[in-house]
C-alpha positions in Angstrom: -15.0 -16.9 7.4 -14.5 -18.0 3.8 -11.1 -18.8 2.3 -10.3 -18.6 -1.3 -7.3 -21.0 -1.1 -5.3 -23.1 1.4 -2.7 -20.2 1.5 -5.3 -18.0 3.2 -5.2 -20.5 6.0 -1.5 -21.4 6.3 -0.2 -18.0 5.3 2.3 -16.9 2.6 5.7 -18.1 1.7 7.8 -15.8 3.8 10.8 -14.9 5.8 9.7 -15.4 9.4 9.0 -15.3 12.2 5.5 -14.0 12.0 3.0 -13.8 9.2 1.2 -10.8 10.8 4.2 -8.9 12.2 6.7 -9.8 9.4 5.0 -10.8 6.1 2.2 -8.4 6.7 4.7 -5.6 7.5 6.7 -6.4 4.3 3.5 -6.1 2.2 2.5 -2.8 3.8 6.0 -1.4 3.0 5.8 -2.8 -0.6 2.4 -1.2 -1.2 3.9 2.1 -0.1 6.8 1.6 -2.5 4.4 0.8 -5.4 2.2 3.8 -4.8 5.2 6.1 -4.5 6.3 4.6 -7.8 10.0 4.8 -7.1 12.5 4.1 -4.3 12.2 6.8 -1.6 15.2 8.7 -0.3 13.7 8.7 3.3 11.0 7.0 5.3 9.4 7.8 8.7 7.8 4.7 10.1 5.5 4.8 13.2 4.4 1.6 14.9 1.2 1.4 16.9 -0.3 -1.2 19.3 1.3 -4.7 19.1 3.6 -3.5 16.4 5.1 -0.8 18.7 5.7 -3.3 21.5 7.2 -6.2 19.6 8.5 -4.9 16.3 12.2 -5.5 17.1 11.7 -9.1 18.3 9.4 -10.0 15.3 11.5 -8.2 12.7 8.7 -5.8 11.8 11.2 -3.0 11.2 13.4 -5.2 9.0 10.3 -6.4 7.0 8.7 -3.0 6.4 12.0 -1.6 5.1 12.4 -4.7 2.9 9.0 -3.8 1.4 10.1 -0.3 0.8 13.1 -1.8 -1.1 10.6 -3.8 -3.2 11.4 -7.1 -1.7 8.7 -9.7 -1.6 7.8 -11.7 1.6 10.0 -14.6 0.7 13.0 -12.6 -0.4 16.1 -13.6 1.6 17.4 -10.0 1.3 14.7 -8.8 3.8 17.0 -10.1 6.6 19.6 -7.5 5.5 17.2 -4.7 4.6 18.3 -2.2 7.1 21.9 -2.5 6.0 20.9 -2.4 2.4 18.9 0.8 3.0 21.9 2.3 4.7 24.2 1.5 1.8 21.6 3.1 -0.5 21.7 6.2 1.8 18.0 5.8 2.4 17.3 7.6 5.7 14.9 5.6 8.0 13.4 6.6 11.3 11.2 4.5 13.6 8.8 5.7 16.2 6.9 3.8 18.8 3.5 5.5 19.2 1.4 5.4 22.4 -1.9 6.2 20.8 -4.3 3.3 20.8 -5.2 2.3 17.2 -8.3 0.7 15.9 -6.3 -2.4 15.0 -3.4 -3.6 17.1 -1.0 -4.2 14.2 -0.9 -0.7 12.7 1.9 1.1 10.9 2.0 4.6 9.4 4.6 5.2 6.7 5.6 8.5 5.3 8.1 8.3 2.4 9.6 10.9 0.2 12.3 12.4 -1.9 13.1 15.7 -3.5 10.1 15.5 -5.8 7.3 14.6 -3.3 6.1 12.5 -0.5 3.3 10.0 0.4 1.7 9.0 3.7 0.0 5.7 4.1 -1.6 3.8 7.1 -1.7 0.0 6.9 -2.8 -2.8 9.1 -1.8 -6.4 9.2 -4.9 -8.6 9.8 -3.2 -12.0 10.1 -1.9 -14.7 7.8 0.1 -12.2 5.8 -3.0 -10.3 4.8 -3.1 -6.5 5.0 -5.4 -3.6 4.5 -4.4 0.0 3.6 -6.8 2.1 5.5 -5.5 5.7 4.8 -3.7 7.4 2.0 -2.6 11.0 2.2 -5.6 11.7 4.5 -8.1 9.8 2.5 -9.9 6.9 4.2 -10.0 3.7 2.1 -9.9 -0.1 2.2 -7.3 -1.6 0.0 -6.2 -5.2 0.3 -2.9 -4.9 -1.5 -3.3 -8.5 -2.7 -4.9 -7.7 -6.1 -3.8 -5.3 -8.9 -5.3 -1.9 -8.3 -5.3 1.7 -9.3 -5.8 4.7 -7.1 -7.2 7.8 -9.0 -7.0 11.2 -7.4 -9.6 13.4 -9.1 -11.8 16.5 -8.7 -15.2 15.6 -7.3 -17.1 16.3 -10.6 -20.0 14.7 -12.4 -18.9 12.0 -14.7 -15.4 11.4 -13.4 -16.1 7.9 -12.1 -18.0 6.9 -15.2 -15.2 8.1 -17.5 -12.6 5.9 -15.6 -15.0 2.9 -15.6 -15.7 3.3 -19.4 -11.9 3.1 -20.2 -11.6 -0.1 -18.0 -14.6 -1.6 -19.8 -13.2 -0.7 -23.2 -10.1 -2.6 -22.5 -12.1 -5.5 -21.0 -10.7 -5.0 -17.5 -13.0 -6.4 -14.8 -13.5 -4.4 -11.6 -13.4 -6.6 -8.5 -14.0 -3.8 -6.0 -14.4 -0.1 -6.1 -14.6 2.6 -3.4 -14.7 6.4 -3.7 -13.8 8.8 -0.9 -13.7 12.5 -0.7 -12.7 15.1 2.0 -15.3 17.6 1.0 -18.1 17.8 -1.5 -16.9 19.3 -4.8 -13.2 19.1 -3.7 -10.5 16.4 -4.2 -11.6 12.8 -4.2 -10.0 9.3 -4.5 -11.2 6.3 -6.4 -9.7 3.0 -5.2 -10.3 0.3 -7.9 -9.2 -3.3 -7.5 -9.1 -5.2 -10.8 -8.5 -8.7 -12.1 -5.3 -8.0 -14.1 -2.3 -5.7 -14.1 -2.9 -2.5 -16.1 -0.7 -1.6 -19.0 1.0 1.7 -19.3 -1.3 2.8 -22.1 -4.4 2.2 -20.0 -2.9 4.3 -17.2 -2.1 7.0 -19.8 -5.7 7.1 -21.0 -7.1 7.5 -17.5 -4.5 10.2 -16.7 -5.5 12.1 -19.7 -9.2 12.3 -18.7 -10.7 15.6 -17.5 -10.6 16.2 -13.8 -8.0 13.5 -13.1 -5.1 14.7 -11.0 -3.0 11.6 -10.5 -3.1 7.8 -11.1 -1.1 5.3 -9.2 -1.1 1.5 -9.5 -0.4 -1.6 -7.5 0.8 -4.5 -9.6 0.2 -8.2 -8.7 
């Protein structure tokens, strides 16, 4: 295995006790918050595998709610996240699932408010690293460690090229790109990790393209 920096080995600066069960959980929650693009009014959180068995002792519940509140892994407020969420009248429910997941540290988060909802499945792969493996029924692989955009679009000729052309025009380099679809010719999802945060005007240009339904971003 190759590491890009020493922090890939020793883990992130974080509120403990566990990089996989605490820091990773906080990052999964924060990605859900980023993609929802606002603070949710409610969240249903399901834990699978090791998360389901140990989440109370390792503070996984506290960490994942801290992420939903947009707290980073080192934010001291994570310790009080459940109380903070209660004061904000954010309704949180936890569920211990018995189904056996593909990865032992798996969480499914459904967040929402009066205007919509979002469902996300994330896994914590160790050292504070995560992967988002499902979003609203779409399969994907998103690290959550780099700036990214997720583009929901109609599965039509030229849609991918149009988005790529806008990124090239603004000299934004694509680090990784994946496209998934539920059925041919129906709704599809582009997952694009880039080397820099995207400005609002770039998001607006992509949103205005034909066949584009929604654009969400993850900032660094």
